[in-house]
N, C-alpha and C positions, 0 to 999 in steps of 0.2 A: 504494500500500500504506500501511498505517497507520504511525503513529510508531514503534510497537514493532518492526515488521518493518524499517522504514527504519533504526532504530538498530542492530538486529541485523546488517543487511547492512554497515553502516558501522563496526561494532565493531572489525574487523580493521585499520582505517585509523587513522592518527594523528589524535586529536581536538585541534583547534587552537582555543583560546579567545582571541578578540581583544577588546581593550578600545579602542574607537575614540573619538576626540574628537568633541565637538559643534561647533556653530557659534555665533558670537557674536551675541547677541540684544539689541536695544534695547527695553526695557520701558516707555519713556516714555509710549507711548500707553495703556498699561494701568494706570498708576499711580493713576488717578482712582478705581479700584475700592476700596471701603473694606475694610479688614481687620477685619471685624465681630467675629471671635472671638479676635483677638489671636494671638500666636505665629506671625505670618506668614501666617495663613490668610486667604483671600479668599472671601467669600460669593458663590458663583457662581449659585445658584438656591434658591428656597424655594417649596414648594407649599402650605405649611400643615401637611401631613402629613410631608413630608421636607425636609431642608435639605442642600445640597451645598456643600462647601468645598474650596478648592484651595490648595495650598502651592506658589507659584512657585519656591521654592528647591530643592525636592526632587521636584516634579511629582506628589506624593502627593495623593490625594483622600480626603475623609471624607464619609460619608453618615450623617446623624443621623435616626433615626426619632423624631419629636417626640411620638408617642403614648406610646411606652414609655421613651424616653430612650436606647435602644440606639444605640451608635455603631459603625459599620462602616467600617473603614479599608482602603485599598488595600494597605497594607504593615503588618506587625506593628510596633507601637509600641515593643516591647521587644527588637527584633531584635539590638541591639548586645550584649545579654547572652547571646545564643545561643552556647554553647560547642561545639556539634556542627558547625555549618556552618563550612566552611573555604574559603578561596580564592574561586573564582568562585561557588560555592554561597552563600557569605556575601553576595557582591555581588547575587546574584539576589533576595535578600530585600528589597532596596530598589527593585526594578524593577516597572514596570507592564506591560512587554512582555518576553517572551522570544522570541528569534528563532533558528530553525534554518535554515541555508542551506548551499549548496554552491558550489564553483567550477566552472569549465568541464570539470574532470576528475571531477566528482562527489565531490570531497573535502569532508568535512563540517566545518562551523564552528558555533559557538554564540556568541550575543551577547545581552546584556540592555540594557535602555534606561537603566539607571543608569550603568554604565561606558561605554556607547556614546554617551550624549548628555548626561544630567543632570550627571554628575560633572565633565565638562569645561566645558560651557557650557549654561545652562538652555535648554530648548526654547521655541520661540515659542508663545504662547497668545493666543487671541482670544475675545471674547465671541460666543456664538451664542444663538439664542432658547432660553430656559430652561436655559442651561448654558454650557459652554466647549468650545473645540477646542484640543487640544495637538498640535503638530507635532514629531515626533521626527526629527532628522537623524542619519544614521549615515554620515559622509563617507568613512571608509575602506572600508566595505562598499558604499557607493553607494546606500543605501536612504533613502527618505523615507516615514514612516508617520504620517499624521494620525489622531488618536484624539479622539472626541467624547464628552463626558459631559453628559447632560441628565436633567431630572426631568419627570415628567408624572403628576400625581395621586399614586398610591401606588407608582409605578414609577420606578426608577433605570435608565437605559439607558447602556450603554457600547458604543461602536461604532468599528470601524476604517473610516475613510472611504476605501474602496478606490479611488474615482476620483481621489483625490489622492495615491495611492501612486506611488513611483518606484523603479525598479531600474536602476541604471547600472553599467556595467563588467562584469566577468566573473562576478560572484556572482549567484546566483538563490535567491530565498526558497523554503523548503520549508514551514515552519510559523510562524505567529505566535500565541503564547499571550497571551491578553488577561486582564489583572488576575489573574495566577496566585496571588497571596496575598491576594485580597480576603476579609476576614473570617477569616483564618487563625487557628486555635485552638491554644492551647498546652497544656502538660501539666496545667495547673490547671483547664482548662475541661472540662465534661462535655457529651457529645452525640455526633453522628455525621455522616458525610458520606453523602449520598444520590446514587447513580448509577443511570441508567436501563438497567441490564443486564437485558434481557428484561422480566420483570414489574416489576423494580426490586430494588435491593439496598442494604443499609446497611453502612457501614464505620465501626466504632466508633472514637472518638478513642483514641489511645494504646493500640492493641490488640496491641502487641508483635509485629506482623507485618511489620516493616521488612525482613526477609530475603526476602520474596516480592516478585514484580514488582508495581509500582504498577498500579492500574487505568488502562488507556489504550485506549479503543475509539473507532472512528469512528462517527459518527451515521449511521444507516441502513446500516451495514455497509461492507465494503470495496468499492472500485470494481470492479464486476463485469467490466469490460473487460480487466482485467489477467489475464495468463496465469500461473496458479499451478501449478507442477509437482506440488505436494502441498498438502493442506489441513492447516494446522498443528494445529488442535484443533476439537473439536465444542463449539460454544458458542451462546448466545443472541445475538440481534442487538439493537442499540440502536434502538428503534423510536420513541422520543420524544426530541426535542431539549431535554432538561431535566436539570438537576442541582440539588443543594441542600445546605444545611448547617443542622443544629440545633446551636446553641451556647448552652448554659445555658438561659435562659428565652426566648430569641429564636431566630429562624430566617430563612433566605431561601430562596426557590426561584427559580432562574434559567432563563429560557426563551430559547433561541437564536432570536431573532425574525426575523432575516434571515441568509441564507448558511448555513443549517443543512446543506445538502446536502454541503458541503465542510468540515464541522466535525468535531472530535473532542473527547472529554471525558477528562480526567485527574484522578485522585484519589490523593493521597499521604498516608501516615500519618507520624506523628512518628518521629524517630530513624532516618529513612532518609537524608535529605540535611540535615535540620535538626531543630529541636525542634517543628515545627508540623504540624498536620493541615490540608490544604487541598484544594480541588476547584475546577477551572476548565475553560475550553474553549479550543480553538485553531482557527484557520483554516488548513486545509491547502491548499497551492497547487501542489503538485508530486507526481507519482506515480513510482514505480520498479517495474520489471518485470524478472524474470530469465527469460531464454529459453534453451532447450536447442537448440544447433545440431548438426546431423548426429546427431540422437538415435538411439541404438542401434548406433552404429558405433564403431570404435576411435578416431575423431577427435572424439567427442562432447565438447562443451565448453559452459560456461555463459557467457552474455553478459548483463550488466545494462544496461538502458536507462532513461533518464529522460524524462519529459515536459517540456513547457515549464512555466514558473511562471505560473499563471493564477488569476484570481479568478472568472471567469465573468461579469464585469460586475455582480456583486451586492455590495451593502454587507454588512458583517458586524456584526450588532447583537445584543446580549444584554440582555434586560430582567430586572432583579432586583426581586422582590417580597418584602416583609418581613412576617413573622408573629410574633405575640407570645402569651404565655400558653398557653391550651389549644390554640390553633391552631398553635403552634410545634412541629410534628412532621410526619412524612411524610404522614399523612392530611390535615393542613392544607395541606401543599404540593400534594398531588394535587387537593384541592378548589380551590385557587387556580389550578392549571393548567386545571381544568375550566372555570372562569370565563374564563380566557384563551381557550380554544377557542371559547367562545360569543361573547365580546366582540371578539376580534381576528380569528378565522377564520370566524365566522359559522355555527358548528356549532349546529344547533337541537336542543333537548331532544326526546326521544322522547315519544310520546303517553302520558299518565298511564295506569297499569295499570287495565284495565277500561273505559277511556274508549271503546274501539272494540268493546266487547262480549266481549273475550277474557277467558276465565276460567281458562285453563290456561297453563302454562309453554310458551314456544315450543320447538319441536323441529326441528332440521335433519337431514334424512336425505340423504346424498350417495351417488349410485350411479355406478359406472363402467360406461359403455356398451360400446364396442368398442375393442379394443386390437390392435396388430400382433402377428402370430405367423408364424413360419416354417413352411412346409409344403413338400411335394414332390409333383410330378406326373410319373409315369413316370421317377422318379429325378432330376428337374430341380427344384431348390429355388426357391421363390418366397415372397413375403410375402402374407399374407391378413389379414383382420380376424376376430378371434375375438369372438363375441358373449357378453358377460358379463351385460349387462342390456339387453334390447330395449325399445322404447318401450311395447309391451304389457306387458312385465314390470314396468316402472316404474309404469304405470297400475294394475296389479293390486296391487302393493305399497302404493301410496297408498290404494287402496280398503280394503285390509286394515287399515291404520293408522286410517283414518277410521272404519271399522266398529267398531274397538275403542276408540273414544273419543278419539283423538288429534286434537283439534279445532284446535289452533294449529300447523299443520304447514307446513313448507317443504321442497321437494325440489330438490336440485341434481343436475345430470346432466353428467358429464364424458365425453369421448370420443364425443359424439353426432354430430359432423360427418363429412362424407364422408372416408373414409380412417381414421376412428377417432382415438384419442388419438395425440399426437405426430406430427401430419401438417401440412398446410398451415395458414397463419394464417387463421382464420375471418373472413370479411367479409360473410357472408350466412347464411341459414338452410338452406343446402344440407346435408341430413342423410345419414348413412350408410345405404345401401340395405339392408344385412343387418340393421340394427336396426329397419327398418320404413319407411325412405325418408322423403321430404318429407311425404307424406300422413300417415304414422304419427306423425311428429313434431308436425305441426300438430294432429292429433287429440288427442294427449297434452296439448299446451299448452292447448287449449280445454277439455278435460275437467277438468284440474286447476284452471283458473281458475273454471269453473262450480261446482266443489265447494269453493271457498274456500282452495285450496292455493296458496301462492306457489311459482312454478316458476322456477328459476334455471339456464338452460343456461350452462355454463361455457365461456369463451373466453380464450385467452392471446394477447394482442397483442404479446408481447415475444419469445418463443422461436420462432425460425425453424428448424423441423426439416426441412421440405421446401419447395422453391420452388413458387410458384404463387399464384393469386389476385392477380397483379400484383406479387409480391414475389420478389426474387432475392438470393441470398447475395452476388452480385457487386456489386449496386447498392445494396442495402438493409441490409446488415450493418454494424453499428458496427465501428470499427477499434480495434485495440489499439495500444500505443505503438510496436510494430514496423511499424505500418501494415498489418498483415495483418488479415483479418476476425476478429472476436472469437469464437473457437470455444470452446465450453464443454462440460464433462464433469461427470457425477456422480463422486463420490469414494468409493472403497471404505472401509467402516468398519474393516476389519482393519488396513490399513496407510496409509490416508488418501491414497493416490495415485489418479490418474485411472483410472476404471473404463471401459476401452475396449470392454468387452462390451456396455455400454448405449448407447443411441442418443444421439449428441451433437447439439448445436444451436448456432445462431448467435444473437447478440443483435441484434435489429432496431434500426437507428439511430432516434434519438428522433423525428424528423419522420415516419418511416414508422410508428412505433408510434401516433402521433396519428392518422395516416390510417386505420390499422386499427381503432382505437377508434371513430372517427367512422363508418366504413363499417359496422361490425358493429352498433353501437347504433342507427344509423338503420335498418338492415335489420330489426333485432329489433322496433323500434317499428312499422315498416310492416307487419310480420307479425303484429301484435296482441299482442306480448309486453309485459309490464309490468316484468319483472325480468331481470337477467342478472348472472352472476358473472364479474368480470374478474380473471384470475389474473396474478401476477408483477408487473404494472405498479404495484401498490400496495405491493410488498414489497421491490423492489430499485431501485438507482439506479446509473448508470454514466456514464462519459465516452465520447466518440467522438473518438478521436485521429486524425482525418483531417488533411489539410493545414492547414485552418483548425480547429484543435482545439476541440472543444466540451467543457468540463469539466462536472462534476456539477451545479454551480449552474445552468448553462444548460440541462442536461437536466431538472433539477427544475422550472425555469420552464416548459419545454415540457410536462412532465407535467401541471402545474397547468392549463395552457391546454387540453390534450387531454381531461383528465378533466372539466373544466367543460363542454366541448362535448358529451362523451358523456352527462353528466348532463342536459343540455338536450334531448338526443335521447330518453333513456330514464332516467327519474328513479330507478328502483329498482336501484341498483348495489350489489353485494356485493363486498368485497375480502377476500382471504385473506392471513394473516400481515401485517396492515396496518401501514404506517408512518403517522406523523402527517399527512403531506401528503395522504393519501387521505381523511381524516376529513370535510372539508367536502363531499365528493362522494358519501359513503356513505349508503346506506339501511340497511345492516347490515354486520357484520364477522364473519369466521370465522377459526378457527385462531389466536385471540388468545393472546399469551404469558401463561402462568400461573406460570412458574418463572424463576429467574435461572440464570446459568452456574455459580454456586458457585465462583468464583475463590478462590484461597487467601487473598487479602487481604480478601475480603468476610466479614461476620459473620452476616448474616441476609437472606433473601429477603423482600420485601414486595410486596403486590399494588397497587403504585402505578398501573400501567397500568389495572387494573380499576376502581380507585377513581375515577380521572380520567374514564373513559368511562361510568361508571355514571350512569343518568338521561339520557344523551345518545343513544348509538347502540346498538341491540341487538347484543350480542356473543356469538358462539358459540365453543365450545371446539374443540380438536382432537378427532378421532374418539375417543370413549370406548372403543369396542371394540378399538382398536389400542393402548391403554395397557397397559404391562406390569404396572401395579398399579391396576386399575380401581377398587377400593374406596377407595383413598387419593385417586385422581383425582376421584372423585365428591365427596369431602369438600372438595377444592379448589374445585370448582364452587360448593358451598354457601358456602364462605368468601368467594369473590370475586363471588358473584351472577351467575355466567356460565351461559348457556344451553347445554344439551347438544347435541352433534352426533355422528353416526355415519356411517361410510363402509362401504358394502356393495356386493356384487354379488348379483343376483337368482338366478343360476344356480349350478350346482355349482362349488365352489372348485377342483375338479380341473382345470377349464379354464384356470386360471392358470398351469399348468405350461408352461415354455418361453416365457413372456412376460416382459416387463419389470415386470410387476405381481405376480410370484410372492411378493413380500414381504407381500401382503395375506393373511396366513395366518389371520386371524381376521375374515373379512368376509362370510361366508355369511349372507345375510339370513334365510333360513328357519331355519337352525340357531341363530342368535343372537337370534331375535325375542323369545323368552321372557325372556332376560336383559335385553334392552333395555327391555322393558315393565316389568319389576320395578325396574330402575334409574330409569327415568323417573318411575314412581309415587313413588318415594322423594324424588327431586328436586322433583317438583311439590308434594309435601306440604311440603317445606322452604322452597321459594322462591316458591310461588304467590302469597303475599301481599306479596312485596317486588319482584316482577318490574317492571322499568322504574323502580325507585326509586333515587335517588342514595345512595351510601354516604357517611355523614357521619363515621364513625370506624372505626378498625381498631387493635387492640392485641394484643400477646402477653401472655397471662395467666400462663403458665408454659411450660416446655419442651414443645413439641408441642401447645399449646392456645392457640387464638386466638379473639378475639371481634370480630365485624363488626356495626356499627350502621348501620341504614338510616334514611332521612329520615322514615319514618312511625313511628319508634320501635321497630320490631322489631329484635331482635338474634339473631344466629346464633353459637353457640359450637361449634367443632369440635375434636375430640380425635384427633390423629394417632398417639397412643401405643397400644401393645398392651395397655394396662391402663386401668382406669377412672381418671378424673381428677376431683378434687373442686374445685369452684369455689364458694366461699362455702358455702352450705348445700345446694348442688345437686351432683349427680353426673352426669358426662358419660361415656357408655359408651365402652369401648375401641373405637377406630376408628369413633366415632359422633359425634353432634351433638345439640344442644339448641336449639330455637327459642323465643324469648320475645318 
């Protein structure tokens, strides 16, 4: 569970803050390094763009951007004057590491590197290529944590050298926060913190929101193997391992380069614990789970279990990139992250608009095929498959769309496999007989390809609803902390507890997921398909707490290997609700985040995700027809340059009754066809000339009015207000837009 949940669980216990001594260090071998800048600072590296200095007396580091002259320090230089911070919080301001840990009874402790190491005896430091390595010893807690600082071009990297970490004695590490006060801004600074909450969000400096909870979320969401009796809140997921800060005329964007699967991100505003605004990341090494024993009986009780303290064998590294002038804002940060995706992860730019002869905005139409439904025969209940969209229905719908001029069309089909949706893990092209069987499926695929329609049969290699196809819940399900198979539920919106009326599922263990991806994509390619939609594997990450526990970092490494193999089998992979680790293997993305969670501490949602992906991977929205406010949602697509998607059934919506899909209240293809056509025409007019183009700037002009600039010079101004907005000499209609 994340740091917030862990803290809440431990709140009832006595918090013990220990100040441990360091070890005695001989610096004779390091005395030959010159103190180039005076004041005890040692020049550790210099790339021409950046300079890195280290202070052996305090273990502080300083990064100087030689282009702008901006100086970024690991700790606030004026922290002694902070009148708000008291006690341990005062000492934290001088630390480069904050440690959360527990004893063998799960009693919580906190420690910082200043009181635990530097204050008593300075840490050992040694030269490494392009930087230094600092080893912090915490003898009373039994921890050793090496940290490496290096420069490369325009990047400063801070990393926890996990292979050199030690944990001795009864204490176990839970979280290690790395450089928690790097670049911390005070009351006199102007700017904001950027957090990757859903689409992205800004937290303004000194926003007087210290009474609210600090932003604290895990990258890629909570560990899905944990058994949660209830869902705490509806919120967006952190899908990008990125955070940042704009401080006056300069900014940084930080990318969690290694170990992001077990990372978390925290942002704090001034006057909460001190006078500073800061944003940082942490490595999570331990999970907690609360289980109900004897549930529903008079002897029901809660038991909290903990995992081992693990890193997953991965280093933890954060790369900081520095921006100045006009680039020093969230749009500049997103642009820098786009470059990172290309240069570090190998994500290739999409084909330039019009290069393939496409003249229209892409459209994704998603159909639900067959779903489980309860029926009776002579009074005996049984499960059957209700046909919502047969293969012939999908073909006719595509013909109608093509006939009406939808030339840039993609069709995705869910629930097409034998047994319909929520059945066995698909590993072949074995299709549901009631939908048209294998012959009907192959005919549909061939006809769509011949007509230039991209066809994405959907497969979920993660959720094990039914055993079969070589997978069993006994051998192939991931395990929770209790060592029981990881059984998952949907949660009711009304009270956020498990909905036991809906079909539950098991999480497939990571190696079995890879097997399923390989078998399905190979079968799809052999069957002549060019595209497929892989669900869930690109959107969640989890541990497998078997005897030899596999934490999320190990799962993430397995995911990367499996998706690479799947991509080699079948190049055209689509991922829904995609996390960043899926980007290198994606031909397209669907259900991308366009909003933030709107947490109390946040001040503004921004389209960071969309800006970063623009010009790289085609990105489709969540279904427009399922939006509660479709007009505003269409404006959001224009603002973010996102392609439209719809989710339909081809037959009467009355068939949804008594199925688990009865929430598709607005999904009748024939009834909604006119609305979709009208909406698409509006979007095509607005975005047709900028499709596939990178977004170079985004700004808020006034309340509810935003302007997006694309790389070809086109701009889109959207007005979410219920009244006309004046922008210079131009007027933007109420709930409307203007393209220039």
